[in-house]
C-alpha positions, 0 to 999 in steps of 0.5 A, spaced: 499 499 499 502 506 498 501 513 502 496 515 497 492 509 497 492 509 505 490 516 504 484 514 499 482 509 504 482 513 510 477 518 506 473 513 504 472 510 511 471 516 514 465 517 509 462 511 511 463 512 518 459 519 517 453 516 513 452 510 519 453 516 524 447 519 521 443 513 524 447 511 530 448 518 533 454 519 538 457 513 537 463 514 532 468 509 536 463 503 535 462 505 528 469 505 526 470 498 530 464 495 526 467 497 519 474 495 521 471 488 522 467 488 516 473 491 512 477 485 515 472 480 512 470 478 519 463 478 523 461 482 529 457 480 535 454 486 539 452 485 546 448 490 550 442 492 553 435 492 550 434 499 546 441 501 545 441 501 538 444 494 536 440 493 530 440 500 528 447 499 527 447 493 523 441 496 519 445 502 518 451 498 515 447 494 511 444 501 508 451 504 507 453 498 502 450 497 496 448 490 496 443 485 499 442 485 506 437 480 510 435 480 518 433 473 521 430 473 528 432 468 532 427 464 536 427 457 540 423 454 534 428 456 528 430 451 524 437 450 521 434 450 514 430 456 516 437 460 516 441 456 510 435 454 505 432 447 503 432 443 497 425 442 495 423 436 489 420 440 483 414 435 481 414 438 474 421 438 472 423 431 476 429 435 479 431 437 486 432 445 487 435 449 492 431 455 495 436 459 498 435 461 506 436 468 508 443 467 510 445 469 502 446 476 503 452 481 503 450 483 510 446 478 515 443 481 521 442 475 526 438 478 531 438 475 538 442 470 536 442 466 543 435 465 543 436 459 538 437 452 539 445 450 539 443 446 533 440 452 529 446 456 531 451 451 529 448 452 522 452 458 522 459 455 523 460 453 516 458 459 512 461 464 517 468 460 516 468 459 509 462 463 506 459 457 503 453 453 505 453 445 504 446 442 503 445 435 501 452 435 500 452 440 495 456 447 497 453 453 495 457 460 496 454 466 499 458 471 495 462 477 497 462 481 501 459 477 506 458 479 514 454 476 519 452 482 525 449 478 531 446 481 537 445 478 544 442 481 550 447 480 557 440 480 561 433 476 560 437 470 560 431 466 560 430 461 554 436 463 551 442 458 549 449 461 551 454 461 545 459 455 545 466 457 544 467 455 537 461 459 535 464 465 539 471 464 535 467 465 529 466 472 531 472 477 529 470 482 534 465 483 540 463 489 542 457 493 545 454 500 544 452 503 550 448 509 552 448 515 548 451 522 551 446 527 553 447 531 547 446 525 542 440 523 547 436 530 546 437 529 538 434 522 538 428 525 542 427 531 538 427 526 532 422 521 535 417 521 529 422 518 525 422 510 527 428 508 523 433 513 521 437 507 517 431 507 512 433 514 510 440 512 508 443 512 501 449 507 499 456 510 499 460 504 497 458 498 492 459 491 495 465 490 490 469 496 493 468 493 500 472 487 497 477 491 494 478 495 500 479 489 504 484 487 499 488 493 499 488 493 507 491 486 507 497 489 504 498 494 510 505 493 512 506 490 519 513 490 522 516 483 525 517 487 532 509 488 532 508 481 530 512 478 535 509 483 540 502 480 538 505 473 539 508 474 546 501 477 548 497 471 545 502 466 549 502 470 555 494 469 555 495 462 555 499 462 561 495 467 565 493 464 572 486 466 571 485 463 564 483 456 562 484 457 555 488 463 552 488 466 545 489 461 539 493 462 533 487 464 529 485 469 535 492 472 533 491 472 526 484 476 527 488 481 531 493 482 525 487 483 520 484 488 524 490 492 525 492 492 518 485 495 517 485 500 523 492 503 520 489 504 513 483 507 516 488 512 520 491 514 513 497 509 514 500 504 510 504 501 516 501 498 523 504 501 530 504 498 537 498 503 539 494 499 534 495 493 537 493 496 544 486 499 541 484 493 538 486 487 543 480 488 547 474 487 542 478 482 538 480 477 544 476 478 550 470 474 548 476 468 546 478 468 553 475 462 557 477 464 564 478 459 570 472 458 574 474 460 581 478 466 578 471 468 575 467 467 581 473 471 585 471 477 580 476 476 574 474 479 568 477 478 561 478 485 560 482 486 566 486 480 564 487 483 557 489 490 561 494 486 565 497 483 559 498 490 556 502 492 562 506 486 563 508 485 556 513 491 553 511 494 547 516 495 541 519 502 540 515 505 535 518 506 528 515 508 521 516 503 516 513 503 509 
């Protein structure tokens, strides 16, 4: 990536952020994280209290990208075929035809994903990892770009099914939106007549441009010292006293992919150690499995990551291109 390309990338990224911010007020940091996840070709898990704008963010992202988007409301009686699609026998032609499910879209909103049974949740495992669905032994690609934005509430756990570690690992990032500040809340209340702010948004980028930006971001330079820093953090996470299962190699790769996009979004064609510090919490916190006794004593994934950043020295920053 040249400095000119990095500058163009940052300008385009800011334009998408500005468009989404018209629907999700006062949450530029969360929007930037979500778009970083999209351009790193990953999937996003939003966990927050009801009414904080999780679904609005997903809809605004879908509206900003010229492509298809589907919403799946996950419920206990939802079947895997309701997500992936089903093969139906056509009596007129005497052949079986595949009818695509709602997962065949550029951006898929999986609303309240933890309300579906583990069997239905597992229907997303293959498509989130390989961007294809296999039905009756036949693979069906979902196309590109492809992103799943899933939401779940940390409260109201009655009738929900906790996402297993294998499912959580499919999500590149997990973050929350939080409540808006006073000024943004007043603006939201003043526009109470508009029930869905995302409905008024116009696409600002094509799906192919998203694919091109993702490929461009992948060429961002990462110094070996920064890669070693990520490796040491991952290794220390596995050896931490309050951690049962630390960050895997896939988790370290996920962080590197996000770092490259984050750097390009700031107009740089190289990654800094500060990029690691900015992203390690949303990319790694949901991947850590804490020791049961330590968790009972009050240990948290965020606290563990903060200690890792303190204990593992960052490399000295230097510009490389």
